[in-house]
Every structure is written in structure tokens, then in C-alpha cells.
C-alpha positions as CSV (number, residue, x, y, z in Angstrom):
1,M,109.0,58.7,79.0
2,G,108.1,57.8,82.5
3,K,105.2,58.9,84.7
4,V,105.0,62.2,86.6
5,V,104.0,61.8,90.2
6,T,103.8,64.0,93.2
7,S,104.3,62.5,96.7
8,A,104.5,63.8,100.2
9,S,103.9,63.0,103.8
10,M,100.6,64.8,104.8
11,S,98.6,65.4,107.9
12,L,94.9,64.4,108.2
13,D,94.0,68.1,107.6
14,G,96.1,68.3,104.4
15,F,99.3,70.0,105.4
16,V,102.9,69.0,104.6
17,A,104.6,71.2,107.1
18,Y,104.0,73.8,109.8
19,P,104.0,77.5,108.7
20,N,107.7,77.7,109.8
21,D,108.5,74.8,107.3
22,D,109.1,72.3,110.1
23,P,107.4,68.9,109.1
24,G,107.1,68.1,112.8
25,P,105.5,64.6,113.4
26,L,104.9,64.1,109.7
27,F,108.3,62.4,109.4
28,D,108.0,60.2,112.5
29,W,107.4,57.2,110.3
30,Y,110.9,57.5,109.0
31,E,112.1,56.2,112.4
32,A,109.3,53.9,113.2
33,G,111.0,50.6,112.4
34,D,114.2,48.5,112.4
35,V,115.0,48.4,108.6
36,E,117.9,50.7,107.9
37,V,117.5,52.6,104.6
38,V,120.6,54.3,103.4
39,T,120.3,57.6,101.6
40,A,122.7,59.4,99.3
41,S,123.1,62.4,101.6
42,E,122.8,63.6,105.2
43,P,121.1,62.2,107.3
44,A,122.8,59.1,105.9
45,S,120.0,56.7,106.9
46,F,116.6,56.3,108.5
47,H,114.7,53.3,109.9
48,L,111.5,52.1,108.5
49,T,109.1,49.2,109.2
50,P,109.5,46.4,106.6
51,T,106.2,47.5,105.0
52,S,107.3,51.1,104.6
53,A,110.8,50.0,103.5
54,D,109.3,48.0,100.6
55,Y,107.1,50.8,99.6
56,W,110.0,53.3,99.8
57,R,112.4,51.2,97.9
58,S,109.9,50.7,95.1
59,F,109.3,54.5,94.9
60,V,113.0,55.4,94.9
61,G,113.9,52.6,92.4
62,E,111.4,54.1,89.9
63,T,112.4,57.8,90.3
64,G,114.9,59.4,87.9
65,C,114.5,63.1,88.6
66,L,112.7,65.5,91.0
67,V,111.1,68.9,90.4
68,V,111.2,71.2,93.4
69,G,110.4,74.9,94.1
70,R,112.9,77.6,95.0
71,H,111.6,77.7,98.6
72,L,112.4,74.1,99.3
73,F,115.7,74.5,97.5
74,D,116.6,77.4,99.8
75,I,115.4,75.7,103.0
76,T,117.6,72.6,102.3
77,D,120.5,74.6,100.6
78,G,119.8,72.3,97.6
79,W,120.7,69.3,99.8
80,S,124.4,70.4,99.4
81,G,124.1,69.3,95.8
82,I,123.1,65.7,96.6
83,H,119.5,64.9,97.1
84,P,118.8,62.0,99.5
85,L,117.3,60.0,96.7
86,G,120.6,60.3,94.7
87,V,118.9,61.7,91.6
88,P,119.2,65.0,89.8
89,F,116.7,67.7,90.6
90,V,115.1,70.6,88.7
91,V,114.4,73.8,90.6
92,L,111.6,76.0,89.3
93,T,112.5,79.5,90.1
94,H,112.2,83.1,89.0
95,E,115.9,83.5,89.1
96,A,118.7,81.0,89.4
97,P,121.0,81.5,92.4
98,R,124.4,83.1,91.8
99,D,127.5,81.6,93.4
100,W,125.7,78.6,94.9
101,K,128.6,76.8,96.6
102,H,127.4,73.3,95.6
103,A,126.9,74.0,91.8
104,A,129.8,71.8,90.9
105,S,127.8,68.7,91.9
106,G,126.0,69.0,88.5
107,N,122.8,67.6,90.1
108,A,120.8,70.9,90.3
109,H,119.2,72.3,87.1
110,F,117.4,75.7,87.3
111,V,114.4,76.5,85.1
112,T,112.9,79.9,85.0
113,D,110.2,79.7,82.3
114,G,107.4,77.8,84.0
115,I,106.2,74.5,85.2
116,E,105.8,72.9,81.8
117,A,109.5,73.6,81.0
118,A,110.5,72.3,84.4
119,I,108.7,69.0,83.9
120,A,110.1,68.7,80.4
121,K,113.6,69.2,81.7
122,A,113.0,66.6,84.4
123,Q,111.6,64.1,81.9
124,E,114.7,64.6,79.8
125,L,117.0,63.9,82.8
126,A,114.9,61.0,84.0
127,G,114.6,59.1,80.7
128,D,112.2,56.2,81.1
129,K,112.0,56.7,84.9
130,T,109.5,58.6,87.0
131,V,109.6,62.3,87.6
132,G,108.8,63.2,91.2
133,V,107.2,66.6,92.0
134,A,107.5,68.2,95.4
135,A,104.4,69.1,97.3
136,G,103.3,72.8,97.6
137,T,103.1,75.4,94.9
138,V,105.0,73.3,92.4
139,A,102.7,70.4,92.8
140,G,99.6,72.6,92.6
141,Q,100.9,74.2,89.3
142,A,101.8,70.8,87.8
143,L,98.4,69.3,88.7
144,A,96.5,72.3,87.4
145,A,98.5,72.1,84.2
146,G,97.5,68.5,83.6
147,L,101.1,67.3,84.0
148,V,100.7,64.9,86.9
149,D,99.8,61.2,86.4
150,E,99.6,60.1,90.0
151,V,99.3,61.6,93.5
152,G,101.1,59.8,96.3
153,I,100.2,60.5,99.9
154,D,102.0,59.2,103.0
155,L,99.0,59.9,105.3
156,V,100.1,60.5,108.9
157,P,97.6,60.3,111.7
158,V,98.1,63.8,113.1
159,V,96.4,67.1,112.7
160,L,98.7,70.1,112.3
161,G,95.9,72.8,112.4
162,E,97.8,75.1,110.0
163,G,100.7,75.1,107.7
164,H,101.7,74.5,104.1
165,P,99.0,72.6,102.1
166,Y,99.9,69.7,99.9
167,F,98.6,71.6,96.9
168,A,99.1,75.3,97.1
169,E,97.5,78.0,95.0
170,I,95.2,75.6,93.0
171,D,91.6,75.7,92.1
172,P,89.9,72.7,93.7
173,A,87.9,72.2,90.5
174,A,91.2,71.4,88.7
175,V,91.7,68.3,90.8
176,R,90.0,65.0,90.0
177,L,91.5,61.9,91.3
178,G,90.4,58.3,90.8
179,D,90.1,55.6,93.4
180,P,93.4,54.6,95.1
181,T,95.5,52.0,93.3
182,V,97.8,51.5,96.3
183,I,96.9,51.4,100.0
184,V,99.6,50.2,102.3
185,P,99.0,50.6,106.1
186,S,102.1,50.8,108.2
187,V,103.2,52.2,111.6
188,R,102.4,56.0,111.9
189,V,101.6,56.2,108.2
190,T,99.4,54.9,105.4
191,H,100.9,54.9,102.0
192,M,98.4,55.7,99.2
193,V,98.5,56.4,95.4
194,F,95.7,57.9,93.4
195,P,95.6,58.2,89.6
196,V,94.8,61.6,88.2
197,E,91.7,61.6,86.0
198,R,91.8,63.9,83.0
């Protein structure tokens, strides 16, 4: 069974998107270089620096499944059934959608009985690979439940002022991280990974 990690682009003041769900300048680093990185869905590619491309490819190569919340699923329309990473995804929701037009892709799996069940389903689908957990409420729930092994942050040198926090609805006392095991400076971003201490 692989690791469980959460990873997101984050502003200096801890947000992963504006209140209207727009990531704004947090994704500028996806077009900060000349190395084309092809995705499994639209947009078909982006352009990273060589440093960020190496980091990205390592992360993607290790990931076998994702866990996301219903809000992100709705915003993206479930990536039309194909996540950019090309892996299956588990959606934690109170109720599975009815008549979702991309259900035939077979990549979306809906779990309605809590974060533990969602992570367990993702681990089943990922096998020995890593389970990635989306930022926000789902990341907060997974971290508080002791299910996360590592926290990845793509730290962007901007201040949003308000928005959606990386970890939503979590008691700060539930979070204890170790010193970073990865620090990779790049253009418009610094990639970092922190182990979760239990």
C-alpha cells in the first residue's frame, strides 16, 4: 500500500483559490518554462521549467489515485471523466450525482460514508502507488483523521488576501509536520514536502 499525500499550489497566506474558486496567479508556474508537459485531458499540455518538470513528473509517476471533494468535482464537471493526471479519482460526497454524462469513463468512484472509506477505496484503486488528496475540506478531514503521510506545497510568491484555505475545517492542534524533506526552488514557485508526525 502506497503513501497518502496531499499537495496543492498555495499562496504565502495559505490559500489555494480565491473565494470564487479561481486559482488566479497560483497556477502561473504551470506556464513559466519551456518544457512541455502533456496531460491526459484538457488543457492538453502546459509548460514548466526543467526543475518544475522533473518535480512534476516524479509526483505524477508515483500517483495511482486521487481523492477529491464534491465541490471540486462539480467545478470541473469531474474533468469530463478523465483527470489530467490520467488516474482514477474518488469523490467524497453526501450523495452521488445522478445521470452524470461522463460516468461511462469508469474513472470516477463516489463514496458517501466518510473520509476513511474514501481513502480506503483510493488505496484499493492505487495499489502500491500514492494516493493524492485534494486541498480544502477533504485534506483537512484526512489530516485530522491521521490518514495523511506527507503534505506537499507548491508555494507561490503571492498573497491572495482571502479565499479557500489549504486545510479547511481543521483544528490547528491536529496538525504537526516535520521538517521539509524536499525543497525545490523554481520560477514562480517553490516545491516543498513535509512529513506528517503522528
